[in-house]
C-alpha angles and dihedrals in degrees: 000000000000092000089051094050090048090051091049091054091051093049094046096053113151119259092247089075090074130071106230124058115226097180112135121263102184092165087077092059097091139115129222122230113293097020126106093356092307109158116179133156094228128047089223091062118088133195128230110256095232093170091059093043091053092052092045095054092041093059093038091052091056093051093056100034117121113265132218100240104154143049126273098253115107127235093246126246091288098037126118131183132192123174149124131256137188131203126196121192126177114226135187100266095174094062118102094239089065099037093047099026095060130062103233126200099280115089114232094010119142094222143022103257094197116021114187115267093210125045115205126196121189126197144189107219129199125182135176127198120229134191123281093032097297124139133184127197147166137204138204116197144170133202117236112244092011136090090224122115131186137209123200137183127192142187120202131186122194099211095180125018145140100041096127106130141055117356089342100071094139130144122259114252127200138168124210138188125197135187122195137176132183128230134187100059119100091193103049138047108195126179130177131189131183139193115194142172119213129197121190142162123204123216126193116225114193114331101302109029126086123189118193121187112197142180130194141188115212140182114214120200120194123192125179135175136169138207122231107310122201103227093192104041094163091062116081111223093212094049090051091060092066100247118206134174114272116250110276095024128102096229091244130104118288142089093288096040107086122160119215134187117256091199121069091228136009113237089214089071085074091060092075110095143166113223119234110267115253126221119174142159130206129185112222138186127213129196125178153131130248122198128188138179117186105306097350121090130179132178142179127191142171121222124194141172118257089181136016126222123263112251124222116258111281137176126257089248092066088093101240126102097181138054128246118310122243108254130208131195140196121225131196128179135179127179154134122266118198 
């Protein structure tokens, strides 16, 4: 147990321990007049870059999605599991939705000069077995180099398990559903949900070791929304309305010193926008190996896209000629099973 707690502390290191800052900066995802289909009456007014936002949250959603990292067999009605897991997913760091959509490590910069090429999410996982092959679980995770956290819940049902001898040497089969939400970002609300089917077959090696290869097919659903985002945070709305001291005042602070706008409206008010909501689905495949010895269990798996999501209609001036790339991810888990 001590070793497990020590490993959890290492895996859940705060983001400050890493050089580059991958916190979101959605205010930078904007287009000036005439670019990417942005049509505005005033050159000082910008448009939300919805195409970049869609691609950003699509890749981000895959990096933090729950993985299939164990066999189909349940814990049993008295079983309990606690462990840590880590997921690493390569992204497209050179694309503008990552360079402009993340903060970076230089204060005041307009772009992230060196986004991380690999996003890593670490979790603390807890699961409890129930009668009739059911299992419930939850996870608390944090993204390395971000201030974002996630909370997930899951329900698993082992439909077919335990037929491992004689004429019944058949694989274990389980279905699982997960719901997950992110916290820690004021700009983005991101939820993922999955539905997967796992097949596995355990093999006993020696007297104490069990090795279980597994494969799974999963549907991943990503949903993202934002609040009102100030696309020009460096421009003060009140200053843009041409404030002047009201007649009879001195222009300084005091009861008789009231500033008023000389323009009827400030054009910077139009630079507040809500990004178009994103709702996508990906079909994914997982292949891995779980090994256990008495109370200890470890696993490794590889997840990859079989299909990529359909993007919303966009203009040729968006700057991309291809759709989303197929992503893959690596998953490691270590824990204690009672």
